[in-house]
C-alpha positions in Angstrom: -58.9 -21.8 -107.6 -61.1 -19.5 -109.7 -59.7 -17.1 -112.3 -61.0 -14.3 -110.1 -59.0 -15.5 -107.2 -55.8 -15.9 -109.3 -56.1 -12.4 -110.9 -57.3 -10.5 -107.9 -54.5 -8.3 -106.4 -53.7 -9.0 -102.7 -52.5 -5.5 -101.9 -55.5 -4.8 -99.6 -55.0 -8.0 -97.7 -51.3 -7.3 -97.3 -52.1 -3.9 -95.9 -54.7 -5.4 -93.5 -52.1 -7.9 -92.3 -49.6 -5.1 -91.7 -52.2 -3.0 -89.8 -53.1 -6.1 -87.7 -49.4 -6.7 -87.0 -49.1 -3.0 -85.8 -52.3 -3.4 -83.8 -50.9 -6.4 -82.0 -47.6 -4.8 -81.5 -49.4 -1.8 -80.0 -51.1 -4.0 -77.4 -47.8 -5.6 -76.6 -46.1 -2.2 -76.0 -49.0 -1.0 -73.9 -49.0 -4.1 -71.7 -45.3 -4.0 -71.2 -45.2 -0.2 -70.5 -47.9 -0.6 -67.9 -45.8 -3.4 -66.2 -48.3 -6.1 -66.8 -47.2 -9.7 -67.4 -48.7 -12.8 -68.8 -50.5 -15.0 -66.3 -48.8 -18.2 -65.1 -51.8 -20.2 -66.3 -55.0 -19.6 -68.2 -58.4 -20.3 -66.6 -60.5 -22.5 -68.9 -63.6 -20.5 -67.9 -61.9 -17.3 -69.1 -61.2 -19.0 -72.4 -64.8 -20.1 -72.7 -66.1 -16.6 -71.9 -63.7 -14.9 -74.3 -64.7 -17.3 -77.0 -68.4 -16.7 -76.5 -67.9 -12.9 -76.2 -65.8 -12.9 -79.4 -68.4 -14.9 -81.2 -71.3 -12.6 -80.1 -69.4 -9.3 -80.7 -68.2 -10.4 -84.1 -71.8 -11.3 -85.1 -73.1 -8.0 -83.7 -70.5 -5.9 -85.6 -70.3 -8.0 -88.8 -73.9 -9.1 -89.4 -76.5 -7.3 -87.2 -79.1 -5.1 -88.8 -78.6 -2.5 -86.1 -74.9 -2.1 -86.8 -75.5 -1.7 -90.6 -74.5 2.0 -90.5 -70.9 1.0 -89.5 -70.6 -1.3 -92.5 -72.6 0.8 -95.0 -69.6 2.7 -96.4 -67.8 -0.6 -97.2 -70.6 -3.1 -98.1 -73.8 -3.7 -100.0 -76.7 -5.6 -98.7 -77.4 -8.8 -100.6 -80.2 -10.4 -98.6 -81.6 -11.0 -95.1 -79.6 -13.5 -93.1 -80.2 -15.2 -89.8 -82.7 -13.5 -87.5 -81.8 -9.8 -87.2 -78.8 -10.2 -89.5 -77.9 -9.2 -93.1 -75.8 -10.9 -95.8 -73.6 -8.3 -97.4 -70.9 -8.2 -100.0 -67.9 -5.9 -100.0 -67.9 -2.7 -102.0 -66.2 -3.0 -105.4 -64.6 0.4 -104.9 -60.8 0.4 -104.7 -59.7 0.9 -101.1 -63.1 -0.2 -99.6 -63.2 -3.8 -100.7 -60.8 -5.2 -98.1 -62.4 -3.1 -95.4 -65.8 -4.4 -96.5 -64.5 -8.0 -96.4 -63.1 -7.5 -92.9 -66.0 -5.7 -91.3 -68.7 -8.0 -92.7 -67.0 -11.3 -92.0 -67.5 -12.5 -88.4 -64.6 -14.9 -88.8 -62.3 -12.1 -89.9 -63.5 -9.8 -87.1 -63.0 -12.5 -84.6 -59.2 -12.3 -84.9 -59.3 -8.5 -84.1 -61.8 -8.9 -81.3 -60.0 -11.8 -79.6 -56.8 -9.8 -79.8 -58.6 -6.8 -78.2 -60.2 -8.9 -75.5 -56.9 -10.6 -74.7 -55.0 -7.3 -74.5 -57.8 -5.8 -72.4 -57.8 -8.8 -70.1 -54.2 -8.1 -69.3 -54.7 -4.4 -68.8 -58.1 -4.2 -67.2 -59.1 -7.7 -66.0 -62.2 -6.9 -64.0 -63.7 -4.6 -66.6 -62.9 -7.1 -69.4 -64.4 -10.0 -67.5 -67.5 -8.0 -66.9 -67.8 -7.1 -70.6 -67.0 -10.7 -71.7 -69.6 -12.0 -69.2 -72.2 -9.6 -70.6 -71.5 -10.7 -74.2 -71.5 -14.3 -73.1 -74.9 -13.8 -71.5 -76.1 -12.1 -74.7 -74.9 -15.1 -76.7 -76.8 -17.5 -74.4 -79.9 -15.3 -74.5 -79.8 -15.4 -78.3 -79.5 -19.2 -78.3 -82.5 -19.3 -76.0 -84.5 -17.0 -78.3 -83.7 -19.2 -81.3 -84.6 -22.4 -79.3 -87.9 -20.9 -78.1 -88.8 -19.8 -81.7 -88.0 -23.3 -83.0 -90.0 -25.0 -80.3 -93.1 -22.7 -80.8 -92.9 -23.2 -84.6 -92.7 -27.0 -84.0 -95.7 -26.9 -81.6 -97.8 -24.9 -84.1 -97.2 -27.5 -86.9 
């Protein structure tokens, strides 16, 4: 563990964990108040679509150049990343660092997004399946774009 990691205060992360706990509790209260219940079983296709949708939405929010304005108050651009993506570092300003870490990290965002999609699936199953299906199609289209680019570059060389 680096000296930076040992000396760095964890207050921001504790606050983020508390907010996430409240967010999750909020979904639980909403689902119960609306009389919804957990399904008896989970469809493996729903899990796959939710995973793909979570992946795509977390990359879109956390890395895409078009969503940079959302991250701008909390991060600084370091370099270009994958196609149409940016690599960013969190702001060093107190109070913005943890938010910058969370909003620019697809892995961190995934926890929030999958919680949202899971709660939404219980509340509005048809709309959520439609949105998840669209995000899954977008993820597949991105994969096809990358594969096409790789194939054309290979053919040119």
